[in-house]
C-alpha positions as CSV (number, residue, x, y, z in Angstrom):
1,M,16.5,38.8,-4.6
2,I,16.1,35.8,-7.1
3,R,18.6,36.4,-9.1
4,R,20.4,37.0,-5.8
5,Y,19.9,33.9,-4.7
6,N,20.1,31.9,-8.5
7,C,24.3,32.8,-7.5
8,I,24.6,30.6,-4.4
9,P,24.4,26.7,-6.0
10,A,27.4,28.4,-8.6
11,L,29.5,29.9,-5.4
12,L,28.7,26.6,-3.6
13,A,30.0,24.0,-6.5
14,V,33.2,26.2,-6.8
15,L,34.0,26.2,-3.1
16,L,33.5,22.5,-3.2
17,L,36.1,22.1,-6.2
18,A,38.4,24.1,-4.0
19,L,37.9,21.6,-1.2
20,A,38.3,18.4,-2.8
21,P,40.7,16.2,-2.1
22,A,44.0,15.4,-3.9
23,A,42.8,11.9,-4.6
24,W,40.3,14.1,-6.9
25,A,42.8,15.8,-8.8
26,V,43.4,14.2,-12.8
27,V,46.6,12.3,-12.7
28,D,48.2,12.4,-16.0
29,A,48.6,9.2,-18.1
30,P,52.2,7.7,-18.1
31,V,54.2,7.7,-21.6
32,L,55.4,4.6,-22.5
33,S,58.5,3.6,-24.8
34,V,59.8,-0.1,-26.0
35,G,62.8,-1.3,-24.9
36,Q,64.9,-4.7,-25.1
37,S,63.4,-8.0,-26.3
38,G,63.7,-11.4,-25.5
39,H,62.4,-15.0,-25.9
40,G,60.0,-14.8,-23.6
41,K,59.7,-10.2,-22.3
42,Q,59.6,-6.9,-23.6
43,T,61.2,-4.1,-21.5
44,L,59.3,-0.7,-21.1
45,T,60.1,2.0,-19.7
46,V,57.1,4.2,-17.8
47,T,57.8,8.1,-17.4
48,A,55.1,9.6,-15.4
49,G,53.4,13.2,-16.0
50,T,53.9,16.5,-14.1
51,S,51.3,14.3,-11.5
52,G,53.9,11.9,-10.8
53,L,52.0,8.7,-10.3
54,P,51.6,8.2,-6.7
55,D,49.7,5.0,-6.2
56,G,51.4,2.9,-9.1
57,F,50.1,2.3,-12.9
58,T,48.8,-0.9,-14.3
59,I,50.0,-2.0,-17.7
60,W,48.0,-3.6,-20.6
61,W,49.1,-5.8,-23.8
62,M,47.3,-7.8,-26.2
63,D,49.5,-9.7,-29.1
64,Q,48.8,-8.2,-32.3
65,A,45.9,-11.2,-33.5
66,T,44.3,-10.1,-30.6
67,F,44.8,-6.7,-31.0
68,A,43.7,-5.9,-34.7
69,S,40.5,-8.7,-34.0
70,R,39.5,-5.4,-31.7
71,G,40.3,-3.2,-34.5
72,F,43.5,-1.9,-32.9
73,V,41.2,-0.5,-30.0
74,W,41.5,-1.1,-26.2
75,P,38.4,-2.2,-24.5
76,E,37.0,0.1,-21.6
77,T,37.4,-3.2,-19.2
78,E,40.4,-6.1,-19.5
79,V,39.2,-8.7,-21.9
80,N,40.3,-12.4,-22.5
81,G,43.5,-12.8,-24.1
82,Q,44.5,-9.5,-22.7
83,G,47.5,-9.3,-20.2
84,A,47.5,-7.1,-17.9
85,A,49.6,-6.5,-14.4
86,S,49.4,-3.6,-11.7
87,F,52.8,-1.9,-10.5
88,T,51.9,-0.3,-6.9
89,G,54.3,-2.0,-4.5
90,A,58.3,-2.0,-4.7
91,P,60.3,-3.6,-7.0
92,T,63.3,-6.1,-6.0
93,L,63.7,-8.6,-8.6
94,N,64.2,-5.9,-11.7
95,T,65.8,-3.2,-9.7
96,F,68.8,-2.6,-12.7
97,G,71.0,-2.3,-9.9
98,G,69.2,-1.0,-7.2
99,Q,68.2,1.9,-9.6
100,Y,64.4,1.4,-8.9
101,T,62.9,1.3,-5.2
102,T,59.0,2.2,-6.0
103,F,56.6,1.8,-8.6
104,K,55.0,5.1,-7.0
105,L,56.4,7.7,-9.6
106,A,57.4,11.3,-8.4
107,P,56.3,14.3,-10.9
108,N,58.6,13.3,-14.6
109,A,60.3,10.1,-12.9
110,S,60.5,7.4,-15.3
111,I,61.1,3.5,-14.3
112,T,61.8,0.6,-16.4
113,I,59.7,-3.1,-15.9
114,E,60.1,-6.6,-17.5
115,I,56.6,-7.8,-19.1
116,G,56.9,-11.5,-19.1
117,D,59.5,-11.2,-16.5
118,L,56.7,-10.6,-13.2
119,F,56.6,-14.3,-11.4
120,Q,59.1,-13.6,-9.3
121,E,59.1,-10.0,-8.5
122,T,57.7,-8.0,-5.4
123,G,54.4,-5.4,-5.6
124,V,53.6,-6.4,-9.2
125,A,49.9,-8.3,-9.4
126,G,48.4,-10.0,-12.5
127,T,49.7,-11.2,-15.3
128,V,53.0,-12.7,-14.9
129,G,54.2,-15.1,-16.8
130,E,56.2,-15.4,-20.0
131,L,55.1,-14.1,-23.0
132,D,55.3,-16.1,-25.8
133,Y,58.3,-16.1,-28.4
134,G,58.4,-14.7,-31.5
135,T,55.4,-12.9,-31.3
136,Q,54.5,-9.4,-31.4
137,Y,52.5,-7.4,-28.8
138,H,50.8,-4.1,-28.5
139,F,50.7,-2.3,-24.7
140,T,49.8,0.7,-23.2
141,A,49.2,1.9,-19.6
142,F,47.0,4.1,-16.8
143,A,47.7,5.5,-13.6
144,T,45.4,3.8,-11.0
145,D,44.3,5.2,-7.4
146,G,45.2,3.3,-4.0
147,S,42.4,1.3,-4.2
148,G,43.4,-0.1,-7.7
149,A,41.0,1.5,-10.2
150,A,41.9,3.8,-13.2
151,A,43.2,7.3,-12.7
152,S,43.7,8.9,-15.7
153,G,43.1,8.0,-19.3
154,L,45.3,5.3,-21.3
155,S,48.6,6.4,-22.2
156,N,49.6,5.6,-25.8
157,T,50.3,2.7,-27.5
158,V,54.0,1.2,-28.1
159,S,54.8,-2.4,-29.8
160,G,57.2,-4.5,-29.6
161,S,58.3,-8.0,-30.9
162,T,60.0,-11.5,-28.9
163,T,62.4,-12.9,-30.2
164,E,62.6,-16.7,-30.8
165,S,64.5,-19.0,-29.4
166,T,67.9,-20.3,-30.5
167,N,69.4,-23.8,-29.9
168,C,72.7,-22.8,-30.7
169,T,75.7,-22.4,-29.4
170,Y,78.8,-19.6,-30.3
171,T,82.2,-19.5,-29.0
172,Q,83.5,-17.2,-26.5
173,G,85.4,-15.1,-29.4
174,F,82.0,-14.5,-31.2
175,W,80.5,-13.0,-27.9
176,K,84.1,-11.0,-27.3
177,N,83.1,-9.2,-31.0
178,H,79.1,-9.3,-31.1
179,E,78.3,-7.5,-28.5
180,S,75.2,-6.4,-29.6
181,A,74.0,-9.4,-30.2
182,W,74.0,-10.1,-26.5
183,P,70.7,-11.3,-24.7
184,V,71.9,-10.1,-21.3
185,M,73.0,-7.0,-19.8
186,S,75.1,-9.0,-16.9
187,L,76.2,-12.4,-15.6
188,M,76.9,-14.0,-12.2
189,L,80.5,-15.4,-12.0
190,G,80.6,-17.5,-9.0
191,S,78.9,-15.5,-6.7
192,V,79.8,-12.4,-8.1
193,N,77.7,-10.1,-10.6
194,Y,79.7,-8.5,-13.1
195,S,77.8,-5.6,-16.0
196,K,78.3,-6.1,-19.8
197,A,80.7,-3.6,-19.4
198,Q,82.8,-5.2,-17.0
199,L,82.3,-9.4,-18.6
200,L,83.6,-7.8,-22.5
201,S,86.8,-5.9,-20.4
202,I,87.4,-10.2,-18.9
203,L,87.3,-11.4,-22.5
204,G,89.5,-8.5,-23.9
205,Q,91.9,-10.1,-21.1
206,S,95.0,-12.2,-21.8
207,V,95.2,-15.4,-20.1
208,Q,98.4,-14.9,-18.7
209,G,98.3,-18.2,-16.7
210,N,95.6,-17.3,-15.2
211,G,92.9,-19.7,-14.9
212,L,90.1,-17.8,-13.2
213,V,90.6,-15.6,-16.5
214,S,89.9,-18.9,-18.9
215,L,87.6,-20.6,-17.3
216,A,85.6,-17.2,-17.2
217,H,85.7,-16.7,-21.0
218,Q,84.3,-19.9,-21.7
219,L,81.8,-19.8,-18.7
220,I,80.7,-16.1,-20.0
221,A,79.8,-17.4,-23.6
222,V,78.6,-20.5,-22.0
223,K,76.1,-18.9,-19.9
224,L,75.7,-16.8,-23.4
225,N,74.8,-18.9,-25.3
226,I,71.7,-20.3,-22.8
227,A,70.4,-17.0,-22.5
228,A,70.4,-17.1,-26.4
229,G,68.1,-20.0,-26.1
230,A,70.2,-23.2,-25.8
231,D,69.7,-25.9,-24.6
232,P,71.7,-26.1,-20.8
233,T,71.3,-30.2,-19.9
234,D,75.2,-31.2,-21.2
235,A,77.2,-28.2,-19.7
236,S,75.2,-27.7,-16.7
237,A,77.0,-29.8,-14.6
238,A,80.3,-28.1,-15.5
239,I,78.4,-24.2,-15.2
240,A,77.4,-25.9,-11.3
241,A,81.0,-26.8,-10.9
242,A,82.7,-23.4,-12.5
243,D,80.4,-21.1,-10.1
244,A,81.6,-22.9,-7.0
245,L,85.4,-23.2,-7.9
246,I,85.3,-19.5,-8.6
247,G,83.0,-18.7,-5.3
248,G,83.4,-14.9,-4.5
249,L,87.0,-14.8,-6.3
250,I,86.6,-11.4,-8.5
251,V,88.1,-12.0,-13.0
252,P,90.5,-9.9,-14.2
253,P,90.6,-7.1,-14.9
254,V,87.6,-6.7,-12.8
255,G,89.8,-7.4,-9.6
256,G,93.1,-9.7,-8.9
257,G,91.0,-13.4,-8.2
258,Y,93.8,-16.0,-9.7
259,I,93.1,-20.0,-9.6
260,D,95.7,-22.0,-11.0
261,P,95.1,-23.7,-14.6
262,S,95.6,-27.4,-12.9
263,Q,92.6,-26.8,-11.2
264,T,90.1,-25.0,-14.2
265,S,91.8,-27.0,-17.5
266,A,89.5,-29.9,-17.0
267,L,86.0,-27.8,-16.5
268,T,87.4,-25.3,-19.5
269,Q,87.8,-27.7,-21.7
270,T,84.5,-29.5,-21.5
271,L,82.9,-26.0,-21.4
272,D,85.0,-25.2,-24.8
273,D,83.2,-27.8,-26.3
274,Y,79.8,-26.6,-25.4
275,N,80.5,-23.3,-26.7
276,N,82.4,-24.9,-29.7
277,G,79.4,-27.8,-30.5
278,V,81.3,-30.6,-29.9
279,I,78.9,-31.3,-27.1
280,G,75.5,-29.8,-26.5
281,P,72.9,-28.9,-29.0
282,G,75.9,-28.2,-31.4
283,H,77.1,-24.6,-32.7
284,C,75.1,-22.5,-35.0
285,G,75.6,-21.3,-38.4
286,V,74.5,-17.8,-39.1
287,V,74.8,-14.4,-37.2
288,P,71.5,-14.1,-34.6
289,T,69.9,-10.8,-34.9
290,E,70.2,-8.6,-31.4
291,Q,68.3,-10.5,-28.9
292,R,67.9,-9.8,-24.9
293,T,66.8,-11.5,-21.7
294,W,65.3,-14.6,-21.3
295,G,63.3,-14.5,-17.7
296,G,63.4,-18.1,-17.4
297,V,67.3,-18.6,-17.3
298,K,67.8,-15.7,-14.9
299,S,69.2,-18.2,-12.0
300,L,72.4,-18.2,-14.6
301,Y,73.1,-14.6,-14.4
302,R,71.4,-12.8,-11.1
């Protein structure tokens, strides 16, 4: 009789586990991979496991010096000198052309995020400022539950380095022939957003008496120079005027927009002078290493 009753607690335990709510289920830790680096940001791709990330995730990061001072071991809770951001809602800034609509990932789904470019992002809470320029950072992640608490162990640790600012300019010919050095993947010309592939096609387009094309060539170069770290002061007025003049016209060969050269020549000359170092911070003397987006100048190319 005693043996019969001794098995009751074990049976109850099995029943309780079977009836446990889904929220008690173990959530797989996400997997991180490093993407493009910018002056003040690092792009990461977060990939969910087979459990998904139903309530979002949190990213932790430390610079090299801070992480080294801790023996390259992550703390159990947040500490001074550590960045942290929770991704639990819906992004509206860095959606990569509408590709991403939520930080709550389905099983095996991925999302690309931009640490250091979160100030105007939605669905995020925590450290939202830019990263330091020219600095190596280490990142890890974990799943969160509905209350924001950890729901998984830590992910793998990945590292990336932000780039130094470059206060000098290159010509439109340079940017046309060095696409690996582009600091951004899209630009606004007027009120229209163009992908990198479209911008390269515009740079390869013959002017053929179309002032819109010649103006676009110089405007693309100016915005790439500024995104790479060049001081925009001497070109700001011309940039604003060029964007206003272009408006909603779509530049060939992407579209069929046209402006008479008499309306664009003065602006084109000013922007060309900036790109060639006649005005502004001056022309760069060496080819830059590959760089990527800079959150502080997003308004110029979004």
